[in-house]
A tleap script that builds the chain and sets N, CA, C and O, in Angstrom:
source leaprc.protein.ff14SB
mol = sequence {
  NMET SER ALA PRO PRO ALA LYS PRO SER GLY
  ALA PRO PRO GLU ARG PRO ASP THR PRO CYS
  VAL ALA VAL CYS SER THR THR PHE ASP ASP
  VAL CYS ARG GLY CYS GLY ARG THR VAL ALA
  GLU VAL ALA HIE TRP VAL SER MET SER ALA
  ASP GLN LYS GLU ALA VAL TRP GLN ARG ILE
  LEU ALA GLN GLY TYR PRO ARG ARG ASN CTHR
}
set mol.1.N position { -2.075 23.194 31.534 }
set mol.1.CA position { -1.842 21.820 31.142 }
set mol.1.C position { -0.360 21.635 30.848 }
set mol.1.O position { 0.280 22.513 30.268 }
set mol.2.N position { 0.170 20.511 31.243 }
set mol.2.CA position { 1.571 20.232 30.960 }
set mol.2.C position { 1.687 19.406 29.678 }
set mol.2.O position { 0.751 18.713 29.282 }
set mol.3.N position { 2.848 19.495 29.047 }
set mol.3.CA position { 3.100 18.754 27.814 }
set mol.3.C position { 3.266 17.272 28.138 }
set mol.3.O position { 3.723 16.923 29.226 }
set mol.4.N position { 2.893 16.387 27.186 }
set mol.4.CA position { 3.092 14.954 27.432 }
set mol.4.C position { 4.584 14.658 27.502 }
set mol.4.O position { 5.389 15.382 26.916 }
set mol.5.N position { 4.958 13.598 28.213 }
set mol.5.CA position { 6.370 13.270 28.332 }
set mol.5.C position { 6.960 12.945 26.960 }
set mol.5.O position { 6.296 12.355 26.108 }
set mol.6.N position { 8.201 13.334 26.765 }
set mol.6.CA position { 8.883 13.067 25.495 }
set mol.6.C position { 9.175 11.578 25.381 }
set mol.6.O position { 9.450 10.903 26.373 }
set mol.7.N position { 9.108 11.072 24.125 }
set mol.7.CA position { 9.451 9.672 23.894 }
set mol.7.C position { 10.965 9.513 23.976 }
set mol.7.O position { 11.708 10.403 23.564 }
set mol.8.N position { 11.417 8.394 24.499 }
set mol.8.CA position { 12.852 8.166 24.546 }
set mol.8.C position { 13.434 8.111 23.139 }
set mol.8.O position { 12.790 7.631 22.206 }
set mol.9.N position { 14.632 8.598 23.003 }
set mol.9.CA position { 15.324 8.549 21.722 }
set mol.9.C position { 15.473 7.095 21.295 }
set mol.9.O position { 15.817 6.239 22.109 }
set mol.10.N position { 15.214 6.814 20.016 }
set mol.10.CA position { 15.332 5.453 19.507 }
set mol.10.C position { 14.099 4.606 19.712 }
set mol.10.O position { 14.054 3.464 19.256 }
set mol.11.N position { 13.081 5.148 20.399 }
set mol.11.CA position { 11.851 4.390 20.612 }
set mol.11.C position { 11.086 4.314 19.299 }
set mol.11.O position { 11.083 5.275 18.530 }
set mol.12.N position { 10.432 3.171 19.029 }
set mol.12.CA position { 9.649 3.079 17.795 }
set mol.12.C position { 8.516 4.090 17.800 }
set mol.12.O position { 8.014 4.452 18.865 }
set mol.13.N position { 8.109 4.549 16.628 }
set mol.13.CA position { 7.003 5.517 16.581 }
set mol.13.C position { 5.713 4.892 17.100 }
set mol.13.O position { 5.517 3.679 17.023 }
set mol.14.N position { 4.839 5.742 17.630 }
set mol.14.CA position { 3.539 5.241 18.074 }
set mol.14.C position { 2.704 4.919 16.844 }
set mol.14.O position { 2.615 5.719 15.913 }
set mol.15.N position { 2.107 3.763 16.852 }
set mol.15.CA position { 1.304 3.297 15.717 }
set mol.15.C position { 0.004 2.708 16.257 }
set mol.15.O position { -0.098 2.404 17.446 }
set mol.16.N position { -0.987 2.547 15.383 }
set mol.16.CA position { -2.199 1.833 15.803 }
set mol.16.C position { -1.831 0.401 16.214 }
set mol.16.O position { -0.745 -0.077 15.886 }
set mol.17.N position { -2.717 -0.269 16.918 }
set mol.17.CA position { -2.458 -1.647 17.352 }
set mol.17.C position { -2.230 -2.591 16.184 }
set mol.17.O position { -1.515 -3.585 16.314 }
set mol.18.N position { -2.831 -2.287 15.054 }
set mol.18.CA position { -2.731 -3.148 13.880 }
set mol.18.C position { -2.779 -2.299 12.619 }
set mol.18.O position { -3.394 -1.232 12.626 }
set mol.19.N position { -2.147 -2.741 11.535 }
set mol.19.CA position { -2.231 -2.003 10.276 }
set mol.19.C position { -3.564 -2.204 9.542 }
set mol.19.O position { -3.797 -1.583 8.505 }
set mol.20.N position { -4.422 -3.054 10.064 }
set mol.20.CA position { -5.683 -3.367 9.395 }
set mol.20.C position { -6.501 -2.104 9.138 }
set mol.20.O position { -6.657 -1.261 10.022 }
set mol.21.N position { -7.020 -1.984 7.915 }
set mol.21.CA position { -7.882 -0.859 7.557 }
set mol.21.C position { -9.256 -1.351 7.109 }
set mol.21.O position { -10.009 -0.610 6.476 }
set mol.22.N position { -9.581 -2.597 7.436 }
set mol.22.CA position { -10.876 -3.211 7.120 }
set mol.22.C position { -11.148 -3.260 5.625 }
set mol.22.O position { -12.296 -3.158 5.191 }
set mol.23.N position { -10.091 -3.415 4.841 }
set mol.23.CA position { -10.206 -3.625 3.397 }
set mol.23.C position { -9.463 -4.933 3.130 }
set mol.23.O position { -8.445 -4.954 2.438 }
set mol.24.N position { -9.983 -6.007 3.682 }
set mol.24.CA position { -9.286 -7.281 3.655 }
set mol.24.C position { -9.533 -8.036 2.357 }
set mol.24.O position { -10.677 -8.296 1.984 }
set mol.25.N position { -8.449 -8.384 1.676 }
set mol.25.CA position { -8.569 -9.195 0.480 }
set mol.25.C position { -7.238 -9.831 0.158 }
set mol.25.O position { -6.234 -9.143 -0.028 }
set mol.26.N position { -7.236 -11.153 0.092 }
set mol.26.CA position { -6.066 -11.900 -0.360 }
set mol.26.C position { -6.486 -12.781 -1.536 }
set mol.26.O position { -5.965 -13.881 -1.720 }
set mol.27.N position { -7.427 -12.285 -2.320 }
set mol.27.CA position { -7.993 -13.061 -3.423 }
set mol.27.C position { -6.956 -13.463 -4.462 }
set mol.27.O position { -6.988 -14.588 -4.960 }
set mol.28.N position { -6.037 -12.563 -4.798 }
set mol.28.CA position { -5.125 -12.820 -5.904 }
set mol.28.C position { -3.749 -13.304 -5.472 }
set mol.28.O position { -3.008 -13.832 -6.301 }
set mol.29.N position { -3.386 -13.145 -4.228 }
set mol.29.CA position { -2.104 -13.631 -3.716 }
set mol.29.C position { -2.170 -13.715 -2.197 }
set mol.29.O position { -3.250 -13.601 -1.617 }
set mol.30.N position { -1.031 -13.912 -1.551 }
set mol.30.CA position { -1.006 -14.073 -0.099 }
set mol.30.C position { -0.758 -12.779 0.641 }
set mol.30.O position { -0.399 -12.809 1.818 }
set mol.31.N position { -0.938 -11.630 -0.019 }
set mol.31.CA position { -0.742 -10.329 0.609 }
set mol.31.C position { -2.066 -9.585 0.620 }
set mol.31.O position { -2.726 -9.464 -0.413 }
set mol.32.N position { -2.453 -9.088 1.785 }
set mol.32.CA position { -3.702 -8.344 1.902 }
set mol.32.C position { -3.608 -7.047 1.106 }
set mol.32.O position { -2.626 -6.313 1.225 }
set mol.33.N position { -4.609 -6.768 0.307 }
set mol.33.CA position { -4.623 -5.557 -0.517 }
set mol.33.C position { -4.891 -4.310 0.313 }
set mol.33.O position { -4.663 -3.198 -0.164 }
set mol.34.N position { -5.370 -4.469 1.542 }
set mol.34.CA position { -5.633 -3.321 2.410 }
set mol.34.C position { -4.436 -2.929 3.256 }
set mol.34.O position { -4.010 -1.774 3.251 }
set mol.35.N position { -3.894 -3.899 3.985 }
set mol.35.CA position { -2.817 -3.564 4.935 }
set mol.35.C position { -1.429 -3.951 4.463 }
set mol.35.O position { -0.441 -3.436 4.988 }
set mol.36.N position { -1.324 -4.840 3.489 }
set mol.36.CA position { -0.021 -5.231 2.975 }
set mol.36.C position { 0.643 -6.373 3.708 }
set mol.36.O position { 1.743 -6.790 3.346 }
set mol.37.N position { -0.016 -6.885 4.741 }
set mol.37.CA position { 0.569 -8.015 5.466 }
set mol.37.C position { 0.290 -9.317 4.736 }
set mol.37.O position { -0.687 -9.438 3.997 }
set mol.38.N position { 1.177 -10.302 4.961 }
set mol.38.CA position { 0.940 -11.627 4.412 }
set mol.38.C position { -0.136 -12.319 5.238 }
set mol.38.O position { -0.470 -11.883 6.339 }
set mol.39.N position { -0.671 -13.399 4.692 }
set mol.39.CA position { -1.673 -14.180 5.415 }
set mol.39.C position { -1.093 -14.640 6.752 }
set mol.39.O position { -1.782 -14.583 7.771 }
set mol.40.N position { 0.155 -15.093 6.766 }
set mol.40.CA position { 0.794 -15.560 8.005 }
set mol.40.C position { 0.953 -14.416 8.996 }
set mol.40.O position { 0.739 -14.613 10.192 }
set mol.41.N position { 1.323 -13.223 8.531 }
set mol.41.CA position { 1.473 -12.080 9.434 }
set mol.41.C position { 0.146 -11.693 10.056 }
set mol.41.O position { 0.090 -11.364 11.241 }
set mol.42.N position { -0.909 -11.728 9.284 }
set mol.42.CA position { -2.239 -11.421 9.821 }
set mol.42.C position { -2.614 -12.468 10.877 }
set mol.42.O position { -3.093 -12.121 11.957 }
set mol.43.N position { -2.394 -13.740 10.563 }
set mol.43.CA position { -2.779 -14.823 11.471 }
set mol.43.C position { -1.994 -14.791 12.778 }
set mol.43.O position { -2.530 -15.144 13.828 }
set mol.44.N position { -0.736 -14.373 12.727 }
set mol.44.CA position { 0.125 -14.422 13.917 }
set mol.44.C position { 0.336 -13.063 14.575 }
set mol.44.O position { 1.114 -12.955 15.522 }
set mol.45.N position { -0.345 -12.019 14.088 }
set mol.45.CA position { -0.108 -10.660 14.577 }
set mol.45.C position { -0.196 -10.554 16.098 }
set mol.45.O position { 0.663 -9.927 16.719 }
set mol.46.N position { -1.204 -11.146 16.696 }
set mol.46.CA position { -1.403 -10.992 18.139 }
set mol.46.C position { -0.293 -11.646 18.956 }
set mol.46.O position { -0.069 -11.257 20.103 }
set mol.47.N position { 0.399 -12.621 18.396 }
set mol.47.CA position { 1.460 -13.290 19.143 }
set mol.47.C position { 2.860 -12.808 18.753 }
set mol.47.O position { 3.852 -13.304 19.287 }
set mol.48.N position { 2.951 -11.848 17.827 }
set mol.48.CA position { 4.254 -11.330 17.418 }
set mol.48.C position { 4.807 -10.375 18.470 }
set mol.48.O position { 4.052 -9.693 19.164 }
set mol.49.N position { 6.138 -10.336 18.580 }
set mol.49.CA position { 6.786 -9.399 19.496 }
set mol.49.C position { 6.696 -7.985 18.928 }
set mol.49.O position { 6.381 -7.795 17.754 }
set mol.50.N position { 6.972 -7.013 19.762 }
set mol.50.CA position { 6.968 -5.616 19.304 }
set mol.50.C position { 7.986 -5.405 18.182 }
set mol.50.O position { 7.720 -4.664 17.236 }
set mol.51.N position { 9.144 -6.050 18.282 }
set mol.51.CA position { 10.165 -5.922 17.237 }
set mol.51.C position { 9.694 -6.544 15.916 }
set mol.51.O position { 9.932 -5.983 14.846 }
set mol.52.N position { 9.036 -7.689 15.990 }
set mol.52.CA position { 8.516 -8.325 14.779 }
set mol.52.C position { 7.445 -7.450 14.132 }
set mol.52.O position { 7.429 -7.281 12.913 }
set mol.53.N position { 6.550 -6.894 14.952 }
set mol.53.CA position { 5.513 -6.014 14.417 }
set mol.53.C position { 6.133 -4.779 13.782 }
set mol.53.O position { 5.690 -4.347 12.717 }
set mol.54.N position { 7.143 -4.206 14.411 }
set mol.54.CA position { 7.803 -3.018 13.866 }
set mol.54.C position { 8.453 -3.327 12.522 }
set mol.54.O position { 8.422 -2.491 11.619 }
set mol.55.N position { 9.039 -4.510 12.375 }
set mol.55.CA position { 9.642 -4.899 11.097 }
set mol.55.C position { 8.572 -4.971 10.000 }
set mol.55.O position { 8.802 -4.549 8.867 }
set mol.56.N position { 7.406 -5.511 10.354 }
set mol.56.CA position { 6.301 -5.574 9.381 }
set mol.56.C position { 5.851 -4.157 9.037 }
set mol.56.O position { 5.675 -3.830 7.864 }
set mol.57.N position { 5.661 -3.306 10.065 }
set mol.57.CA position { 5.253 -1.919 9.825 }
set mol.57.C position { 6.235 -1.227 8.870 }
set mol.57.O position { 5.816 -0.557 7.927 }
set mol.58.N position { 7.531 -1.390 9.116 }
set mol.58.CA position { 8.540 -0.748 8.276 }
set mol.58.C position { 8.378 -1.187 6.823 }
set mol.58.O position { 8.399 -0.355 5.915 }
set mol.59.N position { 8.215 -2.498 6.600 }
set mol.59.CA position { 8.083 -3.031 5.240 }
set mol.59.C position { 6.814 -2.533 4.553 }
set mol.59.O position { 6.862 -2.079 3.409 }
set mol.60.N position { 5.677 -2.616 5.251 }
set mol.60.CA position { 4.433 -2.248 4.577 }
set mol.60.C position { 4.367 -0.745 4.300 }
set mol.60.O position { 3.842 -0.329 3.266 }
set mol.61.N position { 4.891 0.066 5.209 }
set mol.61.CA position { 4.906 1.507 4.945 }
set mol.61.C position { 5.794 1.830 3.746 }
set mol.61.O position { 5.448 2.689 2.934 }
set mol.62.N position { 6.933 1.151 3.627 }
set mol.62.CA position { 7.836 1.360 2.490 }
set mol.62.C position { 7.170 0.942 1.183 }
set mol.62.O position { 7.493 1.472 0.120 }
set mol.63.N position { 6.239 -0.011 1.262 }
set mol.63.CA position { 5.542 -0.489 0.069 }
set mol.63.C position { 4.260 0.291 -0.219 }
set mol.63.O position { 3.540 -0.037 -1.162 }
set mol.64.N position { 3.967 1.309 0.573 }
set mol.64.CA position { 2.787 2.123 0.320 }
set mol.64.C position { 1.508 1.672 0.994 }
set mol.64.O position { 0.426 2.126 0.620 }
set mol.65.N position { 1.599 0.818 1.947 }
set mol.65.CA position { 0.444 0.362 2.715 }
set mol.65.C position { 0.446 1.089 4.047 }
set mol.65.O position { 1.443 1.724 4.393 }
set mol.66.N position { -0.633 1.015 4.800 }
set mol.66.CA position { -1.952 0.495 4.471 }
set mol.66.C position { -2.691 1.396 3.483 }
set mol.66.O position { -2.450 2.600 3.406 }
set mol.67.N position { -3.593 0.776 2.737 }
set mol.67.CA position { -4.391 1.482 1.731 }
set mol.67.C position { -5.859 1.318 2.062 }
set mol.67.O position { -6.345 0.199 2.227 }
set mol.68.N position { -6.550 2.411 2.156 }
set mol.68.CA position { -7.989 2.339 2.422 }
set mol.68.C position { -8.790 2.140 1.144 }
set mol.68.O position { -9.816 1.461 1.168 }
set mol.69.N position { -8.357 2.700 0.054 }
set mol.69.CA position { -9.098 2.597 -1.211 }
set mol.69.C position { -8.299 1.762 -2.197 }
set mol.69.O position { -7.431 2.276 -2.904 }
set mol.70.N position { -8.602 0.459 -2.239 }
set mol.70.CA position { -7.881 -0.441 -3.155 }
set mol.70.C position { -8.786 -0.921 -4.244 }
set mol.70.O position { -8.360 -1.686 -5.109 }
savepdb mol mol.pdb
quit
């Protein structure tokens, strides 16, 4: 078996299609307690560019999301 091709330098890391962890709750504010996205980010996720999604990923990971047990 051959090794998979190397990712180009500077390419964003491979991530799931969405940060959703099926722990959806915006009961107390406009940020999901499961994935850390805002209500607007969740609503517009499918139409966001790869760069916009990467910016959201960077922010939520820095904030400790996604969380499966909230």
